[in-house]
Kinemage of the C-alpha trace (Angstrom):
@kinemage 1
@onewidth
@group {chain A} dominant
@subgroup {mainchain}
@vectorlist {calphas} color= white
{ca unk a 1} P 67.079 82.874 75.841
{ca unk a 2} L 69.288 82.388 79.002
{ca unk a 3} L 72.270 82.116 79.071
{ca unk a 4} L 74.211 79.317 81.364
{ca unk a 5} L 77.841 80.234 82.483
{ca unk a 6} L 80.462 77.589 81.044
{ca unk a 7} L 83.113 75.701 83.111
{ca unk a 8} L 86.571 76.884 82.820
{ca unk a 9} L 89.351 75.016 83.600
{ca unk a 10} L 92.265 76.845 84.942
{ca unk a 11} L 95.802 75.700 85.918
{ca unk a 12} L 98.135 77.728 88.092
{ca unk a 13} L 101.768 76.901 89.066
{ca unk a 14} L 102.872 77.866 92.200
{ca unk a 15} L 105.685 78.280 94.583
{ca unk a 16} L 106.355 74.840 96.950
{ca unk a 17} L 107.714 77.521 99.457
{ca unk a 18} L 105.492 80.361 99.748
{ca unk a 19} L 102.101 81.247 98.926
{ca unk a 20} L 102.921 82.959 95.159
{ca unk a 21} L 100.773 81.335 92.146
{ca unk a 22} L 101.184 82.069 89.195
{ca unk a 23} L 99.927 81.383 84.986
{ca unk a 24} L 103.371 80.510 83.738
{ca unk a 25} L 105.237 78.048 84.601
{ca unk a 26} L 108.420 80.127 83.623
{ca unk a 27} L 107.536 82.569 85.452
{ca unk a 28} L 107.312 80.490 88.787
{ca unk a 29} L 110.432 78.716 87.745
{ca unk a 30} L 112.508 81.843 87.832
{ca unk a 31} L 110.480 82.807 90.845
{ca unk a 32} L 111.282 79.737 92.887
{ca unk a 33} L 114.923 80.410 92.336
{ca unk a 34} L 114.406 83.419 93.968
{ca unk a 35} L 112.019 83.482 96.518
{ca unk a 36} L 112.575 83.848 100.009
{ca unk a 37} L 111.491 81.241 101.498
{ca unk a 38} L 113.322 78.615 99.572
{ca unk a 39} L 116.640 77.339 101.719
{ca unk a 40} L 118.558 76.849 98.458
{ca unk a 41} L 118.792 81.259 98.502
{ca unk a 42} L 119.910 81.234 101.298
{ca unk a 43} L 117.691 84.562 102.770
{ca unk a 44} L 117.148 85.524 106.041
{ca unk a 45} L 113.893 84.333 105.905
{ca unk a 46} L 115.373 81.083 106.500
{ca unk a 47} L 118.407 81.578 108.563
{ca unk a 48} L 118.855 80.552 112.145
{ca unk a 49} L 120.437 84.059 113.012
{ca unk a 50} L 116.819 86.220 111.947
{ca unk a 51} L 114.763 87.385 114.271
{ca unk a 52} L 111.458 89.479 114.431
{ca unk a 53} L 110.375 91.219 117.548
{ca unk a 54} L 107.907 93.687 118.040
{ca unk a 55} L 105.480 94.689 115.057
{ca unk a 56} L 102.529 92.682 116.533
{ca unk a 57} L 99.731 94.737 115.334
{ca unk a 58} L 100.267 94.711 111.339
{ca unk a 59} L 101.265 98.093 110.745
{ca unk a 60} L 98.047 99.702 112.591
{ca unk a 61} L 97.587 103.147 113.323
{ca unk a 62} L 95.567 102.672 116.475
{ca unk a 63} L 98.155 100.653 117.978
{ca unk a 64} L 100.735 101.659 120.621
{ca unk a 65} L 103.217 98.371 119.376
{ca unk a 66} L 106.669 99.111 118.963
{ca unk a 67} L 106.884 98.562 114.736
{ca unk a 68} L 108.555 95.817 114.085
{ca unk a 69} L 112.488 94.959 114.218
{ca unk a 70} L 114.617 92.290 112.293
{ca unk a 71} L 117.611 91.153 113.986
{ca unk a 72} L 120.430 88.984 112.649
{ca unk a 73} L 121.712 87.394 115.657
{ca unk a 74} L 125.583 86.418 113.377
{ca unk a 75} L 125.742 89.973 113.287
{ca unk a 76} L 124.876 91.244 109.558
{ca unk a 77} L 123.674 94.514 109.377
{ca unk a 78} L 119.969 94.454 108.053
{ca unk a 79} L 118.875 97.524 105.959
{ca unk a 80} L 114.967 96.630 105.016
{ca unk a 81} L 115.343 94.491 101.962
{ca unk a 82} L 116.055 90.461 102.806
{ca unk a 83} L 119.503 89.319 102.334
{ca unk a 84} L 120.206 86.810 99.771
{ca unk a 85} L 123.419 84.635 99.375
{ca unk a 86} L 124.395 85.858 102.930
{ca unk a 87} L 127.758 84.339 103.541
{ca unk a 88} L 126.758 84.178 107.503
{ca unk a 89} L 123.396 82.269 106.115
{ca unk a 90} L 122.562 78.701 108.352
{ca unk a 91} L 119.563 76.405 108.089
{ca unk a 92} L 116.928 76.753 110.455
{ca unk a 93} L 116.801 74.393 114.082
{ca unk a 94} L 113.924 72.190 113.253
{ca unk a 95} L 111.138 72.310 115.265
């Protein structure tokens, strides 16, 4: 007797702003409410004042490029965490 694989259809729920996907719709809705790429969250990642410089080698220890530096041109001090709900937030300019 030979066993054959059985097809299985799975539904995943994906955030419309980033690549995160989950099996639970409720967990995905919760994620969307705090997703750094969602403009409604007003995070650094969607702000026109945010810039990342350097860090072109993605942390490769053999690379001599400068480490990534996050800059806020609105004068907000960035501490290594993404700011959310920032009062200086402005939407990115369309490209």
